[in-house]
PyMOL commands that place a pseudoatom at each C-alpha (Angstrom):
pseudoatom trace, name=CA, resn=MET, resi=1, chain=A, elem=C, hetatm=0, pos=[96.381, 113.743, 51.408]
pseudoatom trace, name=CA, resn=THR, resi=2, chain=A, elem=C, hetatm=0, pos=[92.326, 113.692, 52.816]
pseudoatom trace, name=CA, resn=ASP, resi=3, chain=A, elem=C, hetatm=0, pos=[91.545, 115.810, 56.100]
pseudoatom trace, name=CA, resn=LEU, resi=4, chain=A, elem=C, hetatm=0, pos=[90.664, 112.328, 57.664]
pseudoatom trace, name=CA, resn=GLN, resi=5, chain=A, elem=C, hetatm=0, pos=[93.922, 110.759, 56.226]
pseudoatom trace, name=CA, resn=ASN, resi=6, chain=A, elem=C, hetatm=0, pos=[96.369, 114.013, 58.545]
pseudoatom trace, name=CA, resn=LYS, resi=7, chain=A, elem=C, hetatm=0, pos=[93.921, 113.750, 60.992]
pseudoatom trace, name=CA, resn=ILE, resi=8, chain=A, elem=C, hetatm=0, pos=[95.026, 109.537, 61.357]
pseudoatom trace, name=CA, resn=ARG, resi=9, chain=A, elem=C, hetatm=0, pos=[98.622, 110.569, 60.952]
pseudoatom trace, name=CA, resn=GLU, resi=10, chain=A, elem=C, hetatm=0, pos=[98.379, 113.291, 63.356]
pseudoatom trace, name=CA, resn=ASN, resi=11, chain=A, elem=C, hetatm=0, pos=[96.948, 110.513, 65.457]
pseudoatom trace, name=CA, resn=LEU, resi=12, chain=A, elem=C, hetatm=0, pos=[99.144, 108.510, 65.118]
pseudoatom trace, name=CA, resn=LYS, resi=13, chain=A, elem=C, hetatm=0, pos=[102.400, 110.867, 66.696]
pseudoatom trace, name=CA, resn=THR, resi=14, chain=A, elem=C, hetatm=0, pos=[100.542, 109.111, 70.120]
pseudoatom trace, name=CA, resn=VAL, resi=15, chain=A, elem=C, hetatm=0, pos=[101.866, 105.784, 68.923]
pseudoatom trace, name=CA, resn=TYR, resi=16, chain=A, elem=C, hetatm=0, pos=[105.937, 105.112, 69.828]
pseudoatom trace, name=CA, resn=ASP, resi=17, chain=A, elem=C, hetatm=0, pos=[108.350, 102.420, 69.201]
pseudoatom trace, name=CA, resn=PRO, resi=18, chain=A, elem=C, hetatm=0, pos=[108.903, 101.682, 72.887]
pseudoatom trace, name=CA, resn=GLU, resi=19, chain=A, elem=C, hetatm=0, pos=[112.972, 100.950, 72.100]
pseudoatom trace, name=CA, resn=LEU, resi=20, chain=A, elem=C, hetatm=0, pos=[113.625, 104.300, 70.719]
pseudoatom trace, name=CA, resn=ASN, resi=21, chain=A, elem=C, hetatm=0, pos=[110.598, 106.169, 72.500]
pseudoatom trace, name=CA, resn=ILE, resi=22, chain=A, elem=C, hetatm=0, pos=[109.734, 108.211, 69.072]
pseudoatom trace, name=CA, resn=ASN, resi=23, chain=A, elem=C, hetatm=0, pos=[106.556, 108.059, 67.598]
pseudoatom trace, name=CA, resn=VAL, resi=24, chain=A, elem=C, hetatm=0, pos=[106.015, 106.094, 64.130]
pseudoatom trace, name=CA, resn=VAL, resi=25, chain=A, elem=C, hetatm=0, pos=[105.141, 108.866, 62.066]
pseudoatom trace, name=CA, resn=ASP, resi=26, chain=A, elem=C, hetatm=0, pos=[108.594, 111.395, 63.073]
pseudoatom trace, name=CA, resn=LEU, resi=27, chain=A, elem=C, hetatm=0, pos=[110.073, 107.743, 62.599]
pseudoatom trace, name=CA, resn=GLY, resi=28, chain=A, elem=C, hetatm=0, pos=[109.587, 107.290, 59.273]
pseudoatom trace, name=CA, resn=LEU, resi=29, chain=A, elem=C, hetatm=0, pos=[107.756, 103.648, 60.128]
pseudoatom trace, name=CA, resn=ILE, resi=30, chain=A, elem=C, hetatm=0, pos=[104.021, 104.835, 58.477]
pseudoatom trace, name=CA, resn=TYR, resi=31, chain=A, elem=C, hetatm=0, pos=[104.419, 104.200, 54.552]
pseudoatom trace, name=CA, resn=ASP, resi=32, chain=A, elem=C, hetatm=0, pos=[100.563, 104.845, 53.430]
pseudoatom trace, name=CA, resn=ILE, resi=33, chain=A, elem=C, hetatm=0, pos=[97.398, 105.757, 55.450]
pseudoatom trace, name=CA, resn=ASP, resi=34, chain=A, elem=C, hetatm=0, pos=[94.513, 104.967, 53.087]
pseudoatom trace, name=CA, resn=ILE, resi=35, chain=A, elem=C, hetatm=0, pos=[90.472, 104.401, 53.161]
pseudoatom trace, name=CA, resn=PRO, resi=36, chain=A, elem=C, hetatm=0, pos=[89.353, 102.133, 50.867]
pseudoatom trace, name=CA, resn=GLU, resi=37, chain=A, elem=C, hetatm=0, pos=[86.225, 102.271, 52.341]
pseudoatom trace, name=CA, resn=PRO, resi=38, chain=A, elem=C, hetatm=0, pos=[83.578, 104.764, 54.673]
pseudoatom trace, name=CA, resn=ARG, resi=39, chain=A, elem=C, hetatm=0, pos=[85.244, 104.596, 58.276]
pseudoatom trace, name=CA, resn=THR, resi=40, chain=A, elem=C, hetatm=0, pos=[88.566, 101.922, 57.179]
pseudoatom trace, name=CA, resn=ALA, resi=41, chain=A, elem=C, hetatm=0, pos=[92.233, 102.656, 57.821]
pseudoatom trace, name=CA, resn=LYS, resi=42, chain=A, elem=C, hetatm=0, pos=[94.603, 100.757, 55.911]
pseudoatom trace, name=CA, resn=ILE, resi=43, chain=A, elem=C, hetatm=0, pos=[97.702, 101.235, 57.411]
pseudoatom trace, name=CA, resn=LEU, resi=44, chain=A, elem=C, hetatm=0, pos=[101.462, 100.543, 55.068]
pseudoatom trace, name=CA, resn=MET, resi=45, chain=A, elem=C, hetatm=0, pos=[104.349, 100.074, 57.661]
pseudoatom trace, name=CA, resn=THR, resi=46, chain=A, elem=C, hetatm=0, pos=[107.164, 99.209, 58.168]
pseudoatom trace, name=CA, resn=LEU, resi=47, chain=A, elem=C, hetatm=0, pos=[109.523, 98.799, 61.027]
pseudoatom trace, name=CA, resn=THR, resi=48, chain=A, elem=C, hetatm=0, pos=[112.900, 99.319, 61.886]
pseudoatom trace, name=CA, resn=THR, resi=49, chain=A, elem=C, hetatm=0, pos=[113.793, 95.525, 61.420]
pseudoatom trace, name=CA, resn=PRO, resi=50, chain=A, elem=C, hetatm=0, pos=[112.718, 92.632, 60.655]
pseudoatom trace, name=CA, resn=GLY, resi=51, chain=A, elem=C, hetatm=0, pos=[113.191, 91.122, 63.599]
pseudoatom trace, name=CA, resn=CYS, resi=52, chain=A, elem=C, hetatm=0, pos=[111.580, 93.870, 66.051]
pseudoatom trace, name=CA, resn=PRO, resi=53, chain=A, elem=C, hetatm=0, pos=[110.790, 91.739, 69.389]
pseudoatom trace, name=CA, resn=LEU, resi=54, chain=A, elem=C, hetatm=0, pos=[107.985, 94.494, 69.474]
pseudoatom trace, name=CA, resn=HIS, resi=55, chain=A, elem=C, hetatm=0, pos=[106.157, 94.628, 66.593]
pseudoatom trace, name=CA, resn=ASP, resi=56, chain=A, elem=C, hetatm=0, pos=[102.979, 93.177, 68.033]
pseudoatom trace, name=CA, resn=SER, resi=57, chain=A, elem=C, hetatm=0, pos=[102.712, 95.994, 70.212]
pseudoatom trace, name=CA, resn=ILE, resi=58, chain=A, elem=C, hetatm=0, pos=[103.925, 98.063, 67.837]
pseudoatom trace, name=CA, resn=VAL, resi=59, chain=A, elem=C, hetatm=0, pos=[101.293, 96.733, 65.750]
pseudoatom trace, name=CA, resn=SER, resi=60, chain=A, elem=C, hetatm=0, pos=[98.486, 96.677, 68.538]
pseudoatom trace, name=CA, resn=GLY, resi=61, chain=A, elem=C, hetatm=0, pos=[99.231, 100.500, 69.464]
pseudoatom trace, name=CA, resn=ILE, resi=62, chain=A, elem=C, hetatm=0, pos=[98.615, 101.794, 65.666]
pseudoatom trace, name=CA, resn=LYS, resi=63, chain=A, elem=C, hetatm=0, pos=[95.103, 99.278, 65.031]
pseudoatom trace, name=CA, resn=TYR, resi=64, chain=A, elem=C, hetatm=0, pos=[94.179, 100.529, 68.989]
pseudoatom trace, name=CA, resn=CYS, resi=65, chain=A, elem=C, hetatm=0, pos=[94.262, 104.370, 68.537]
pseudoatom trace, name=CA, resn=VAL, resi=66, chain=A, elem=C, hetatm=0, pos=[93.367, 104.353, 64.973]
pseudoatom trace, name=CA, resn=GLN, resi=67, chain=A, elem=C, hetatm=0, pos=[90.160, 102.390, 65.997]
pseudoatom trace, name=CA, resn=GLY, resi=68, chain=A, elem=C, hetatm=0, pos=[89.654, 104.855, 68.540]
pseudoatom trace, name=CA, resn=MET, resi=69, chain=A, elem=C, hetatm=0, pos=[88.701, 108.120, 66.286]
pseudoatom trace, name=CA, resn=GLU, resi=70, chain=A, elem=C, hetatm=0, pos=[85.509, 108.650, 65.721]
pseudoatom trace, name=CA, resn=GLU, resi=71, chain=A, elem=C, hetatm=0, pos=[85.644, 108.346, 62.161]
pseudoatom trace, name=CA, resn=ILE, resi=72, chain=A, elem=C, hetatm=0, pos=[86.930, 104.866, 62.166]
pseudoatom trace, name=CA, resn=GLU, resi=73, chain=A, elem=C, hetatm=0, pos=[85.236, 102.301, 63.183]
pseudoatom trace, name=CA, resn=HIS, resi=74, chain=A, elem=C, hetatm=0, pos=[88.211, 99.300, 61.401]
pseudoatom trace, name=CA, resn=ALA, resi=75, chain=A, elem=C, hetatm=0, pos=[91.875, 99.636, 61.244]
pseudoatom trace, name=CA, resn=ASP, resi=76, chain=A, elem=C, hetatm=0, pos=[93.870, 97.115, 59.133]
pseudoatom trace, name=CA, resn=VAL, resi=77, chain=A, elem=C, hetatm=0, pos=[97.302, 97.496, 59.707]
pseudoatom trace, name=CA, resn=GLN, resi=78, chain=A, elem=C, hetatm=0, pos=[99.535, 95.790, 56.819]
pseudoatom trace, name=CA, resn=LEU, resi=79, chain=A, elem=C, hetatm=0, pos=[103.478, 95.276, 57.389]
pseudoatom trace, name=CA, resn=THR, resi=80, chain=A, elem=C, hetatm=0, pos=[105.752, 96.138, 54.299]
pseudoatom trace, name=CA, resn=TRP, resi=81, chain=A, elem=C, hetatm=0, pos=[109.544, 95.583, 53.990]
pseudoatom trace, name=CA, resn=GLU, resi=82, chain=A, elem=C, hetatm=0, pos=[109.769, 97.086, 50.766]
pseudoatom trace, name=CA, resn=PRO, resi=83, chain=A, elem=C, hetatm=0, pos=[111.933, 99.769, 50.741]
pseudoatom trace, name=CA, resn=ALA, resi=84, chain=A, elem=C, hetatm=0, pos=[113.388, 98.446, 53.621]
pseudoatom trace, name=CA, resn=TRP, resi=85, chain=A, elem=C, hetatm=0, pos=[113.715, 101.351, 56.482]
pseudoatom trace, name=CA, resn=THR, resi=86, chain=A, elem=C, hetatm=0, pos=[116.378, 103.832, 56.478]
pseudoatom trace, name=CA, resn=PRO, resi=87, chain=A, elem=C, hetatm=0, pos=[117.441, 106.645, 58.865]
pseudoatom trace, name=CA, resn=ASP, resi=88, chain=A, elem=C, hetatm=0, pos=[116.775, 108.922, 55.961]
pseudoatom trace, name=CA, resn=ARG, resi=89, chain=A, elem=C, hetatm=0, pos=[112.992, 108.046, 56.253]
pseudoatom trace, name=CA, resn=MET, resi=90, chain=A, elem=C, hetatm=0, pos=[112.434, 110.062, 59.778]
pseudoatom trace, name=CA, resn=THR, resi=91, chain=A, elem=C, hetatm=0, pos=[111.381, 113.381, 59.971]
pseudoatom trace, name=CA, resn=ALA, resi=92, chain=A, elem=C, hetatm=0, pos=[113.440, 116.349, 61.058]
pseudoatom trace, name=CA, resn=ASP, resi=93, chain=A, elem=C, hetatm=0, pos=[111.920, 115.804, 64.099]
pseudoatom trace, name=CA, resn=GLY, resi=94, chain=A, elem=C, hetatm=0, pos=[112.417, 112.632, 65.048]
pseudoatom trace, name=CA, resn=LYS, resi=95, chain=A, elem=C, hetatm=0, pos=[115.581, 112.366, 63.727]
pseudoatom trace, name=CA, resn=LYS, resi=96, chain=A, elem=C, hetatm=0, pos=[116.510, 115.590, 66.722]
pseudoatom trace, name=CA, resn=LEU, resi=97, chain=A, elem=C, hetatm=0, pos=[114.924, 113.592, 68.655]
pseudoatom trace, name=CA, resn=LEU, resi=98, chain=A, elem=C, hetatm=0, pos=[117.440, 109.918, 67.949]
pseudoatom trace, name=CA, resn=GLN, resi=99, chain=A, elem=C, hetatm=0, pos=[120.128, 112.704, 68.395]
pseudoatom trace, name=CA, resn=GLY, resi=100, chain=A, elem=C, hetatm=0, pos=[119.269, 112.337, 72.518]
pseudoatom trace, name=CA, resn=PHE, resi=101, chain=A, elem=C, hetatm=0, pos=[119.001, 108.907, 72.939]
for i in range(1, 101): cmd.bond("trace and resi %d" % i, "trace and resi %d" % (i + 1))
show_as sticks, trace
zoom trace
């Protein structure tokens, strides 16, 4: 992972799932961060459930967060359901936070 991809991943820790109050990185929702061309980021992500009522809010938060970075002008956020999200995708920090939920 490049320095810019790592920086994007760190910035995404400011975007939270409003229902669980855990950031999208620690929740394991971010599958891939790609920089296909200069100043463009492509984020591949999932949600905890296909029927997530806060889908638009989370995706908008991710776009706003990434496009707010000096190095990025455009962020393309794509949803995937494969592989399906499970709690195993969460980081150790995310699992600790979920236990307190």
